[in-house]
All heavy atoms as TSV, in Angstrom:
chain	resi	resn	atom	element	x	y	z
A	1	MET	N	N	43.231	36.731	125.115
A	1	MET	CA	C	44.141	36.811	126.303
A	1	MET	C	C	44.443	35.400	126.790
A	1	MET	O	O	43.508	34.642	127.073
A	1	MET	CB	C	43.422	37.583	127.323
A	1	MET	CG	C	44.228	37.977	128.503
A	1	MET	SD	S	43.418	38.859	129.863
A	1	MET	CE	C	43.823	40.518	129.384
A	2	SER	N	N	45.620	35.098	126.918
A	2	SER	CA	C	46.020	33.803	127.462
A	2	SER	C	C	46.055	33.728	128.875
A	2	SER	O	O	45.865	34.638	129.585
A	2	SER	CB	C	47.570	33.565	126.895
A	2	SER	OG	O	48.433	34.330	127.694
A	3	ASP	N	N	46.130	32.470	129.374
A	3	ASP	CA	C	46.036	32.272	130.970
A	3	ASP	C	C	47.079	32.988	131.571
A	3	ASP	O	O	46.998	33.588	132.630
A	3	ASP	CB	C	46.194	30.669	131.200
A	3	ASP	CG	C	44.955	29.976	130.789
A	3	ASP	OD1	O	43.854	30.652	130.708
A	3	ASP	OD2	O	44.971	28.724	130.812
A	4	SER	N	N	48.371	33.097	130.945
A	4	SER	CA	C	49.489	33.736	131.550
A	4	SER	C	C	49.198	35.295	131.574
A	4	SER	O	O	49.468	35.832	132.555
A	4	SER	CB	C	50.750	33.604	130.776
A	4	SER	OG	O	51.768	34.347	131.143
A	5	ASP	N	N	48.582	35.798	130.551
A	5	ASP	CA	C	48.096	37.243	130.673
A	5	ASP	C	C	47.132	37.516	131.753
A	5	ASP	O	O	47.162	38.492	132.350
A	5	ASP	CB	C	47.644	37.706	129.296
A	5	ASP	CG	C	48.650	37.808	128.125
A	5	ASP	OD1	O	49.829	37.797	128.542
A	5	ASP	OD2	O	48.340	37.644	127.090
A	6	GLU	N	N	46.199	36.542	131.887
A	6	GLU	CA	C	45.137	36.748	132.975
A	6	GLU	C	C	45.879	36.649	134.330
A	6	GLU	O	O	45.427	37.434	135.193
A	6	GLU	CB	C	44.181	35.644	132.781
A	6	GLU	CG	C	43.259	36.009	131.629
A	6	GLU	CD	C	42.259	34.750	131.402
A	6	GLU	OE1	O	41.938	34.025	132.368
A	6	GLU	OE2	O	41.585	34.745	130.351
A	7	VAL	N	N	46.836	35.827	134.543
A	7	VAL	CA	C	47.472	35.725	135.815
A	7	VAL	C	C	48.246	37.071	136.056
A	7	VAL	O	O	48.207	37.663	137.161
A	7	VAL	CB	C	48.393	34.513	135.855
A	7	VAL	CG1	C	49.319	34.524	137.131
A	7	VAL	CG2	C	47.594	33.273	136.002
A	8	ASP	N	N	49.032	37.517	134.968
A	8	ASP	CA	C	49.764	38.862	135.232
A	8	ASP	C	C	48.892	39.887	135.456
A	8	ASP	O	O	49.186	40.632	136.373
A	8	ASP	CB	C	50.573	39.131	133.896
A	8	ASP	CG	C	51.660	38.193	133.617
A	8	ASP	OD1	O	52.054	37.502	134.584
A	8	ASP	OD2	O	52.194	38.020	132.524
A	9	ALA	N	N	47.770	39.989	134.851
A	9	ALA	CA	C	46.762	41.032	135.038
A	9	ALA	C	C	46.175	40.961	136.500
A	9	ALA	O	O	46.029	42.001	137.219
A	9	ALA	CB	C	45.584	41.079	134.046
A	10	ALA	N	N	45.909	39.788	136.942
A	10	ALA	CA	C	45.425	39.529	138.317
A	10	ALA	C	C	46.501	39.882	139.284
A	10	ALA	O	O	46.083	40.622	140.397
A	10	ALA	CB	C	45.074	38.074	138.529
A	11	GLU	N	N	47.778	39.516	138.965
A	11	GLU	CA	C	48.750	39.926	140.016
A	11	GLU	C	C	48.971	41.426	139.966
A	11	GLU	O	O	49.200	42.013	141.167
A	11	GLU	CB	C	50.134	39.221	139.606
A	11	GLU	CG	C	50.175	37.739	139.972
A	11	GLU	CD	C	51.260	37.150	139.358
A	11	GLU	OE1	O	52.061	37.640	138.666
A	11	GLU	OE2	O	51.411	35.837	139.592
A	12	MET	N	N	48.871	42.064	138.930
A	12	MET	CA	C	49.023	43.614	138.826
A	12	MET	C	C	47.861	44.300	139.667
A	12	MET	O	O	48.206	45.147	140.366
A	12	MET	CB	C	49.054	43.999	137.362
A	12	MET	CG	C	49.204	45.546	137.246
A	12	MET	SD	S	50.751	46.134	137.892
A	12	MET	CE	C	52.055	45.324	136.794
A	13	HIS	N	N	46.765	43.682	139.319
A	13	HIS	CA	C	45.506	44.367	140.099
A	13	HIS	C	C	45.752	44.141	141.586
A	13	HIS	O	O	45.336	45.077	142.258
A	13	HIS	CB	C	44.241	43.567	139.601
A	13	HIS	CG	C	43.037	44.123	140.256
A	13	HIS	ND1	N	42.490	45.270	140.013
A	13	HIS	CD2	C	42.326	43.531	141.349
A	13	HIS	CE1	C	41.260	45.344	140.743
A	13	HIS	NE2	N	41.291	44.334	141.574
A	14	GLU	N	N	46.214	43.019	141.914
A	14	GLU	CA	C	46.422	42.724	143.352
A	14	GLU	C	C	47.432	43.797	144.026
A	14	GLU	O	O	47.354	44.259	145.051
A	14	GLU	CB	C	46.862	41.301	143.705
A	14	GLU	CG	C	47.068	40.969	145.165
A	14	GLU	CD	C	47.460	39.581	145.355
A	14	GLU	OE1	O	47.049	38.718	144.509
A	14	GLU	OE2	O	48.065	39.263	146.423
A	15	ALA	N	N	48.593	43.839	143.206
A	15	ALA	CA	C	49.670	44.827	143.629
A	15	ALA	C	C	49.095	46.320	143.752
A	15	ALA	O	O	49.364	47.000	144.793
A	15	ALA	CB	C	50.835	44.786	142.694
A	16	VAL	N	N	48.335	46.695	142.728
A	16	VAL	CA	C	47.657	48.091	142.731
A	16	VAL	C	C	46.767	48.226	143.907
A	16	VAL	O	O	46.862	49.266	144.616
A	16	VAL	CB	C	47.129	48.483	141.377
A	16	VAL	CG1	C	46.352	49.802	141.500
A	16	VAL	CG2	C	48.274	48.498	140.265
A	17	THR	N	N	45.958	47.230	144.182
A	17	THR	CA	C	44.931	47.281	145.224
A	17	THR	C	C	45.647	47.378	146.546
A	17	THR	O	O	45.294	48.151	147.365
A	17	THR	CB	C	44.039	46.086	145.091
A	17	THR	OG1	O	43.319	46.033	143.837
A	17	THR	CG2	C	43.068	46.011	146.198
A	18	GLU	N	N	46.642	46.659	146.669
A	18	GLU	CA	C	47.448	46.575	147.962
A	18	GLU	C	C	48.066	47.918	148.175
A	18	GLU	O	O	48.102	48.538	149.242
A	18	GLU	CB	C	48.539	45.487	147.961
A	18	GLU	CG	C	49.181	45.374	149.243
A	18	GLU	CD	C	50.162	44.153	149.210
A	18	GLU	OE1	O	49.901	43.152	148.754
A	18	GLU	OE2	O	51.295	44.359	149.838
A	19	PHE	N	N	48.768	48.517	147.168
A	19	PHE	CA	C	49.260	49.876	147.247
A	19	PHE	C	C	48.225	50.887	147.653
A	19	PHE	O	O	48.529	51.654	148.522
A	19	PHE	CB	C	49.893	50.258	145.931
A	19	PHE	CG	C	50.327	51.738	145.863
A	19	PHE	CD1	C	51.542	52.189	146.572
A	19	PHE	CD2	C	49.589	52.661	145.167
A	19	PHE	CE1	C	51.872	53.456	146.455
A	19	PHE	CE2	C	50.005	53.969	145.279
A	19	PHE	CZ	C	51.117	54.328	145.885
A	20	LEU	N	N	47.120	50.938	147.048
A	20	LEU	CA	C	46.134	51.930	147.165
A	20	LEU	C	C	45.649	51.691	148.587
A	20	LEU	O	O	45.437	52.733	149.345
A	20	LEU	CB	C	45.055	51.920	146.255
A	20	LEU	CG	C	45.378	52.263	144.797
A	20	LEU	CD1	C	44.242	51.932	143.860
A	20	LEU	CD2	C	45.843	53.708	144.762
A	21	SER	N	N	45.349	50.560	149.093
A	21	SER	CA	C	44.909	50.377	150.381
A	21	SER	C	C	46.019	50.863	151.443
A	21	SER	O	O	45.631	51.515	152.425
A	21	SER	CB	C	44.689	48.835	150.592
A	21	SER	OG	O	44.361	48.629	152.019
A	22	GLY	N	N	47.201	50.485	151.232
A	22	GLY	CA	C	48.280	51.035	152.140
A	22	GLY	C	C	48.447	52.609	152.059
A	22	GLY	O	O	48.585	53.152	153.150
A	23	ALA	N	N	48.366	53.185	150.992
A	23	ALA	CA	C	48.367	54.718	150.871
A	23	ALA	C	C	47.297	55.202	151.553
A	23	ALA	O	O	47.447	56.306	152.305
A	23	ALA	CB	C	48.390	55.007	149.348
A	24	ASP	N	N	46.046	54.636	151.336
A	24	ASP	CA	C	44.851	55.227	152.077
A	24	ASP	C	C	45.042	55.141	153.617
A	24	ASP	O	O	44.746	56.097	154.249
A	24	ASP	CB	C	43.592	54.365	151.688
A	24	ASP	CG	C	43.104	54.710	150.344
A	24	ASP	OD1	O	43.403	55.808	149.803
A	24	ASP	OD2	O	42.312	54.040	149.813
A	25	ASP	N	N	45.722	53.999	154.072
A	25	ASP	CA	C	45.911	53.971	155.491
A	25	ASP	C	C	46.932	55.103	155.992
A	25	ASP	O	O	46.751	55.737	157.027
A	25	ASP	CB	C	46.522	52.627	155.757
A	25	ASP	CG	C	45.601	51.408	155.649
A	25	ASP	OD1	O	44.359	51.712	155.547
A	25	ASP	OD2	O	46.032	50.290	155.684
A	26	VAL	N	N	48.014	55.249	155.122
A	26	VAL	CA	C	49.041	56.379	155.474
A	26	VAL	C	C	48.208	57.724	155.623
A	26	VAL	O	O	48.394	58.537	156.548
A	26	VAL	CB	C	50.176	56.313	154.553
A	26	VAL	CG1	C	51.032	57.559	154.822
A	26	VAL	CG2	C	50.976	55.004	154.790
A	27	TYR	N	N	47.370	58.034	154.495
A	27	TYR	CA	C	46.816	59.221	154.542
A	27	TYR	C	C	45.856	59.377	155.619
A	27	TYR	O	O	45.720	60.545	156.219
A	27	TYR	CB	C	46.081	59.483	153.218
A	27	TYR	CG	C	46.971	59.832	152.023
A	27	TYR	CD1	C	46.944	59.090	150.865
A	27	TYR	CD2	C	47.729	61.022	152.015
A	27	TYR	CE1	C	47.776	59.518	149.798
A	27	TYR	CE2	C	48.547	61.331	150.962
A	27	TYR	CZ	C	48.543	60.640	149.789
A	27	TYR	OH	O	49.254	60.910	148.694
A	28	GLY	N	N	45.119	58.445	155.896
A	28	GLY	CA	C	44.168	58.455	156.986
A	28	GLY	C	C	44.814	58.776	158.405
A	28	GLY	O	O	44.463	59.554	159.155
A	29	GLU	N	N	46.022	58.001	158.560
A	29	GLU	CA	C	46.678	58.182	159.912
A	29	GLU	C	C	47.292	59.659	159.980
A	29	GLU	O	O	47.308	60.251	161.076
A	29	GLU	CB	C	47.758	57.151	160.050
A	29	GLU	CG	C	47.220	55.734	160.449
A	29	GLU	CD	C	48.247	54.744	160.693
A	29	GLU	OE1	O	49.334	55.119	161.186
A	29	GLU	OE2	O	47.989	53.569	160.427
A	30	TYR	N	N	47.771	60.089	158.792
A	30	TYR	CA	C	48.288	61.501	158.697
A	30	TYR	C	C	47.140	62.491	159.075
A	30	TYR	O	O	47.298	63.342	159.898
A	30	TYR	CB	C	48.999	61.781	157.445
A	30	TYR	CG	C	49.372	63.133	157.267
A	30	TYR	CD1	C	50.609	63.600	157.901
A	30	TYR	CD2	C	48.728	64.027	156.614
A	30	TYR	CE1	C	51.103	64.885	157.734
A	30	TYR	CE2	C	49.225	65.350	156.484
A	30	TYR	CZ	C	50.275	65.748	157.110
A	30	TYR	OH	O	50.706	67.035	157.037
A	31	ASP	N	N	46.104	62.319	158.361
A	31	ASP	CA	C	44.839	63.244	158.493
A	31	ASP	C	C	44.345	63.275	160.013
A	31	ASP	O	O	44.011	64.311	160.499
A	31	ASP	CB	C	43.761	62.818	157.607
A	31	ASP	CG	C	44.004	63.208	156.264
A	31	ASP	OD1	O	44.969	64.166	155.958
A	31	ASP	OD2	O	43.335	62.789	155.246
A	32	GLN	N	N	44.478	62.137	160.678
A	32	GLN	CA	C	44.041	62.004	162.061
A	32	GLN	C	C	45.186	62.403	163.011
A	32	GLN	O	O	44.809	62.539	164.263
A	32	GLN	CB	C	43.700	60.596	162.430
A	32	GLN	CG	C	42.322	60.077	161.582
A	32	GLN	CD	C	42.011	58.732	161.862
A	32	GLN	OE1	O	42.597	57.971	162.620
A	32	GLN	NE2	N	40.982	58.273	161.175
A	33	GLY	N	N	46.277	62.780	162.643
A	33	GLY	CA	C	47.386	63.312	163.423
A	33	GLY	C	C	48.131	62.207	164.221
A	33	GLY	O	O	48.868	62.537	165.038
A	34	TYR	N	N	48.034	60.951	163.677
A	34	TYR	CA	C	48.780	59.927	164.271
A	34	TYR	C	C	50.146	59.794	163.816
A	34	TYR	O	O	51.086	59.066	164.327
A	34	TYR	CB	C	47.948	58.498	163.951
A	34	TYR	CG	C	46.688	58.433	164.580
A	34	TYR	CD1	C	45.570	57.835	163.903
A	34	TYR	CD2	C	46.516	58.807	165.883
A	34	TYR	CE1	C	44.390	57.762	164.613
A	34	TYR	CE2	C	45.187	58.761	166.392
A	34	TYR	CZ	C	44.195	58.209	165.788
A	34	TYR	OH	O	42.956	58.118	166.344
A	35	MET	N	N	50.566	60.392	162.717
A	35	MET	CA	C	51.947	60.456	162.191
A	35	MET	C	C	52.189	61.875	161.570
A	35	MET	O	O	51.358	62.626	161.180
A	35	MET	CB	C	52.192	59.286	161.260
A	35	MET	CG	C	51.581	59.523	159.890
A	35	MET	SD	S	52.136	58.268	158.643
A	35	MET	CE	C	51.479	56.600	159.412
A	36	ASP	N	N	53.566	62.136	161.619
A	36	ASP	CA	C	53.998	63.340	161.040
A	36	ASP	C	C	54.221	63.176	159.628
A	36	ASP	O	O	54.171	62.133	158.984
A	36	ASP	CB	C	55.141	63.994	161.786
A	36	ASP	CG	C	56.444	63.182	161.593
A	36	ASP	OD1	O	56.505	62.291	160.752
A	36	ASP	OD2	O	57.357	63.424	162.415
A	37	ALA	N	N	54.468	64.305	158.872
A	37	ALA	CA	C	54.661	64.360	157.469
A	37	ALA	C	C	55.824	63.446	157.023
A	37	ALA	O	O	55.782	62.725	155.991
A	37	ALA	CB	C	54.793	65.779	156.871
A	38	ASP	N	N	56.994	63.543	157.726
A	38	ASP	CA	C	58.241	62.859	157.430
A	38	ASP	C	C	57.900	61.234	157.424
A	38	ASP	O	O	58.297	60.555	156.571
A	38	ASP	CB	C	59.257	63.052	158.350
A	38	ASP	CG	C	59.965	64.456	158.080
A	38	ASP	OD1	O	59.808	64.948	156.940
A	38	ASP	OD2	O	60.459	65.035	158.977
A	39	ALA	N	N	57.157	60.885	158.502
A	39	ALA	CA	C	56.811	59.360	158.647
A	39	ALA	C	C	55.890	58.987	157.620
A	39	ALA	O	O	55.993	57.909	156.914
A	39	ALA	CB	C	56.225	59.148	160.038
A	40	ALA	N	N	54.928	59.886	157.222
A	40	ALA	CA	C	53.970	59.508	156.141
A	40	ALA	C	C	54.738	59.421	154.809
A	40	ALA	O	O	54.543	58.413	153.945
A	40	ALA	CB	C	52.836	60.639	156.085
A	41	LEU	N	N	55.552	60.284	154.546
A	41	LEU	CA	C	56.368	60.340	153.275
A	41	LEU	C	C	57.225	58.898	153.229
A	41	LEU	O	O	57.417	58.372	152.140
A	41	LEU	CB	C	57.220	61.474	153.084
A	41	LEU	CG	C	56.341	62.750	152.680
A	41	LEU	CD1	C	57.195	64.041	152.608
A	41	LEU	CD2	C	55.620	62.638	151.321
A	42	SER	N	N	57.885	58.653	154.258
A	42	SER	CA	C	58.702	57.584	154.392
A	42	SER	C	C	57.883	56.257	154.079
A	42	SER	O	O	58.223	55.383	153.254
A	42	SER	CB	C	59.386	57.331	155.632
A	42	SER	OG	O	60.200	56.247	155.787
A	43	LEU	N	N	56.675	56.113	154.665
A	43	LEU	CA	C	55.912	54.971	154.436
A	43	LEU	C	C	55.341	54.892	152.953
A	43	LEU	O	O	55.332	53.828	152.406
A	43	LEU	CB	C	54.735	54.950	155.413
A	43	LEU	CG	C	54.980	54.574	156.815
A	43	LEU	CD1	C	53.779	54.811	157.749
A	43	LEU	CD2	C	55.499	53.136	156.936
A	44	LEU	N	N	55.028	56.151	152.468
A	44	LEU	CA	C	54.580	56.076	150.983
A	44	LEU	C	C	55.559	55.781	150.073
A	44	LEU	O	O	55.441	55.012	149.205
A	44	LEU	CB	C	53.892	57.446	150.787
A	44	LEU	CG	C	52.692	57.779	151.243
A	44	LEU	CD1	C	52.194	59.257	151.061
A	44	LEU	CD2	C	51.426	56.860	150.766
A	45	SER	N	N	56.878	56.231	150.363
A	45	SER	CA	C	57.902	55.806	149.561
A	45	SER	C	C	58.144	54.358	149.584
A	45	SER	O	O	58.469	53.733	148.565
A	45	SER	CB	C	59.192	56.593	150.085
A	45	SER	OG	O	60.347	56.273	149.232
A	46	GLY	N	N	58.011	53.767	150.752
A	46	GLY	CA	C	58.180	52.239	150.773
A	46	GLY	C	C	57.178	51.467	150.079
A	46	GLY	O	O	57.443	50.553	149.344
A	47	ARG	N	N	55.916	51.998	150.071
A	47	ARG	CA	C	54.822	51.364	149.404
A	47	ARG	C	C	55.013	51.652	147.977
A	47	ARG	O	O	54.644	50.733	147.004
A	47	ARG	CB	C	53.530	51.932	149.766
A	47	ARG	CG	C	53.320	51.867	151.337
A	47	ARG	CD	C	51.881	51.304	151.518
A	47	ARG	NE	N	51.644	51.226	152.970
A	47	ARG	CZ	C	51.599	50.064	153.583
A	47	ARG	NH1	N	51.718	48.907	152.888
A	47	ARG	NH2	N	51.200	50.109	154.970
A	48	ILE	N	N	55.543	52.743	147.452
A	48	ILE	CA	C	55.819	53.057	146.098
A	48	ILE	C	C	56.899	51.973	145.591
A	48	ILE	O	O	56.855	51.467	144.414
A	48	ILE	CB	C	56.188	54.462	145.720
A	48	ILE	CG1	C	54.967	55.271	145.976
A	48	ILE	CG2	C	56.870	54.615	144.426
A	48	ILE	CD1	C	55.388	56.808	146.041
A	49	ASP	N	N	57.911	51.817	146.375
A	49	ASP	CA	C	58.955	50.950	146.054
A	49	ASP	C	C	58.477	49.478	145.874
A	49	ASP	O	O	58.919	48.723	144.985
A	49	ASP	CB	C	60.065	50.914	147.186
A	49	ASP	CG	C	60.908	52.179	147.119
A	49	ASP	OD1	O	60.830	53.000	146.053
A	49	ASP	OD2	O	61.632	52.403	148.109
A	50	ASP	N	N	57.459	49.071	146.884
A	50	ASP	CA	C	56.926	47.759	146.724
A	50	ASP	C	C	56.120	47.576	145.442
A	50	ASP	O	O	56.167	46.549	144.773
A	50	ASP	CB	C	56.113	47.499	147.885
A	50	ASP	CG	C	56.746	47.280	149.196
A	50	ASP	OD1	O	57.956	47.169	149.253
A	50	ASP	OD2	O	56.097	47.414	150.325
A	51	LEU	N	N	55.494	48.653	145.110
A	51	LEU	CA	C	54.616	48.544	143.774
A	51	LEU	C	C	55.582	48.499	142.667
A	51	LEU	O	O	55.267	47.729	141.670
A	51	LEU	CB	C	53.697	49.818	143.738
A	51	LEU	CG	C	52.800	49.861	142.533
A	51	LEU	CD1	C	51.922	48.717	142.472
A	51	LEU	CD2	C	52.010	51.168	142.446
A	52	ARG	N	N	56.547	49.372	142.607
A	52	ARG	CA	C	57.640	49.294	141.453
A	52	ARG	C	C	58.151	47.852	141.324
A	52	ARG	O	O	58.348	47.341	140.224
A	52	ARG	CB	C	58.726	50.295	141.734
A	52	ARG	CG	C	58.375	51.612	141.304
A	52	ARG	CD	C	59.568	52.622	141.331
A	52	ARG	NE	N	59.093	53.899	140.878
A	52	ARG	CZ	C	59.361	55.051	141.694
A	52	ARG	NH1	N	60.005	54.831	142.832
A	52	ARG	NH2	N	58.847	56.192	141.288
A	53	GLU	N	N	58.567	47.294	142.366
A	53	GLU	CA	C	59.079	45.910	142.464
A	53	GLU	C	C	58.057	44.903	141.977
A	53	GLU	O	O	58.503	44.184	141.162
A	53	GLU	CB	C	59.483	45.463	143.896
A	53	GLU	CG	C	60.209	44.089	143.989
A	53	GLU	CD	C	60.726	43.862	145.405
A	53	GLU	OE1	O	61.084	44.760	146.099
A	53	GLU	OE2	O	60.459	42.616	145.787
A	54	ALA	N	N	56.797	45.034	142.237
A	54	ALA	CA	C	55.783	44.139	141.804
A	54	ALA	C	C	55.611	44.387	140.282
A	54	ALA	O	O	55.476	43.332	139.500
A	54	ALA	CB	C	54.377	44.379	142.422
A	55	VAL	N	N	55.630	45.500	139.823
A	55	VAL	CA	C	55.500	45.806	138.297
A	55	VAL	C	C	56.716	45.320	137.588
A	55	VAL	O	O	56.568	44.540	136.590
A	55	VAL	CB	C	55.336	47.317	138.062
A	55	VAL	CG1	C	55.385	47.641	136.539
A	55	VAL	CG2	C	54.040	47.801	138.536
A	56	SER	N	N	57.931	45.390	138.179
A	56	SER	CA	C	59.059	44.926	137.512
A	56	SER	C	C	59.105	43.399	137.460
A	56	SER	O	O	59.593	42.883	136.376
A	56	SER	CB	C	60.394	45.592	138.033
A	56	SER	OG	O	60.599	44.932	139.222
A	57	ASP	N	N	58.676	42.780	138.478
A	57	ASP	CA	C	58.654	41.240	138.559
A	57	ASP	C	C	57.712	40.795	137.440
A	57	ASP	O	O	57.861	39.781	136.832
A	57	ASP	CB	C	58.075	40.843	139.821
A	57	ASP	CG	C	59.074	40.900	140.991
A	57	ASP	OD1	O	60.247	41.260	140.650
A	57	ASP	OD2	O	58.749	40.772	142.243
A	58	ASP	N	N	56.527	41.466	137.218
A	58	ASP	CA	C	55.573	41.176	136.176
A	58	ASP	C	C	56.171	41.235	134.750
A	58	ASP	O	O	55.770	40.552	133.914
A	58	ASP	CB	C	54.265	41.908	136.286
A	58	ASP	CG	C	53.340	41.425	137.180
A	58	ASP	OD1	O	53.618	40.340	137.689
A	58	ASP	OD2	O	52.359	42.133	137.551
A	59	GLU	N	N	57.037	42.259	134.621
A	59	GLU	CA	C	57.538	42.504	133.178
A	59	GLU	C	C	58.733	41.612	132.923
A	59	GLU	O	O	59.103	41.439	131.795
A	59	GLU	CB	C	58.186	43.908	133.166
A	59	GLU	CG	C	57.134	44.974	133.177
A	59	GLU	CD	C	57.613	46.467	133.262
A	59	GLU	OE1	O	58.790	46.597	133.521
A	59	GLU	OE2	O	56.833	47.358	133.040
A	60	SER	N	N	59.264	40.971	133.781
A	60	SER	CA	C	60.435	39.968	133.683
A	60	SER	C	C	60.055	38.631	133.267
A	60	SER	O	O	58.973	38.120	133.097
A	60	SER	CB	C	61.511	39.841	134.715
A	60	SER	OG	O	60.870	40.135	136.138
């Protein structure tokens, strides 16, 4: 594995970790009744878009 591959893997790991943390936050707030389903889905959609962008940046 080259240094470039290690950086890409580290960046991917960071992006996935950030997504999962954000998704957990959304689920937690929804479960506690702090947000409705539409707001939760909207936030999750945004987090998914961010993750997709991070993945596409790594592939280019």
